[in-house]
N, C-alpha and C positions, 0 to 999 in steps of 0.2 A: 504493499500499500504505499503510495507516495505521500510526502509531506504536504502536498497541495490538496489532499482529499478534503472534501467538505460534505456535509450531510446531504442526502438525496434531496433534489428540488421537487417539491410538490406543486404540480401544475393546478392553478386555481382557474377553473372555467367560470364564466358568469353564472352558470347554473349552480355549481357547487357553492360559490360565494352567496348567492341568493338563498340556498338552502340552509347554509351555516347561519346566516343573519336571521332567517325565519326561525331556526331552532333556538337561537340565543334570545330573540326578542319576543317570542310569543309562546311562553311556556304554558299560558292558560289555553291558547289555541291547541297546543300539542296535547294537553291533558283532555281537552274536549274531544279531540279526535280519538284518543285511546278510550275514553268513556263511550263514544259513539260505537266504535268497533266492539267493545265489550258487549254493549246492548245487542248489536247485530249478531254476534257469535253465540251469545246466550239464547237468543231468539231462535237461531238456527238449531241449537241443540234441543230446544223444547220441540220445535217442529219435527226434527228427525227422530227424536225419541217417540213421539206420538205416532209418526208414520210407521216406524218399525214395529211398534207395538201392534198397530192394526194389521200390518202385514203378517205378523206372527199368529194373530188370532185367525186370520184367513188361511194361512199355511197349515195350522194344526187342523182346522176344520176340513180343508181339501185333502190333506195327506191321510187323514183317518176316515175317509169316506162320509164325512158329514154325520157321523154317528157319535152322539154323546157317550154311549157305552164303550165304544172303542177308545175315545179319548180318556175317559174315566179309568179304563182298564189298563192303560199304559201310564205307569208312574212318571215317566219322563215327559210325556205330552201334558199330563195333568199338572205337573210342576211348572212346565213352560207357560201353560195358560194361566195358572194360578199367579205366577210371578208377574206376568204381563198385566192382568186384571188388577193385581195389588199395586203395581207401579203406576197404572193410570189413576187409581183411587188416591194413592199418595200424592200424585202430581195435583190433582184437584184439591185435595185437603190443603197441600202446601200453598196453592195459589189463594185459597180462601184466607188461610192464616196470614200469609204475606200481606194480603189487602188490608186485613184488620190492623196489623202492626203499622202499616204505612198510614192508615186512617188515624191511628193513635198519635202518630208524629204530627199530623196536620192539626189535630185537636190541641196538642201540646203547644205547638206554635201559636195557634189562634188565641189560646187562653192567656198567654202572656208575651206579647211581641218584644218587650224589652228584654225579658229572660232569654227568648230565642236569639236575639241579637248578641247578648252576652255569651251565650253558648257558642255562637259562630266565632266570636272574637277569641274565646278561649281555645277552640278547636284549631284555629290558625297557628297557634303557639306549640302544639303538640300533636303526635300522630294519634288519631282515633277515628271512629266510624262516623262522626258527625257529618251530615245531618241525619244519618241512620243511627241505629243502636247496634250494640254487639249482637244482640238477638236476631235482628234482621240480617246482619252479615253472616252469622253462623247458619241460619236457616237457608239463606241463599246458597251458601256453599253445599250444605247437606243436599238440598234439592237438585243442584247441578250434578252432584256426583250420583244421586239416585237415577236422574234422567239419562245419565251415560251408562252406568253399570247394569241396571235392572233389564233393559231390553237386550243387552249383549248376553248376559247370563241366560235369559229366557231363550234367546236364539240358539245358545249352545245346547241347552237342554232339548230344544226341538230337533236339532240335528242328531243328537244322541237317540231321541225317540224315533226318528226317521230310519236311522241305519242300524238299529239294534234289533 
């Protein structure tokens, strides 16, 4: 290496300069983008989970000749259907529970706007779930996990029922 070596030159194109400036100057916009994508992907998770659940109900019905007795007689098929129906019920109950929790937050804010503003200011100084609660955050994570795993496990049980 020669003594004249210098660090590599990074070419700055107008596009990369604009991106860097945007990233540095609009943290709020970046966070809004991440939140928007989060809402999009969690919505896709809900849709996909529901669609796979319906597909599994239909597949069990079709694979076992539309006979309740055949499905009930196969523990794998029965488990697959039970898990799917349980998952759909859990999703419905979770949506209801989540709506009630969010309604409570609206009531909390409406009851004392000064307290709500104070909570907001306090939340800016430390990491917490505000404007949500830890309960809302935990329930949301649990429901996302359930919407992912329950249909996948039910699908696996269906495949076992099909090929056993």
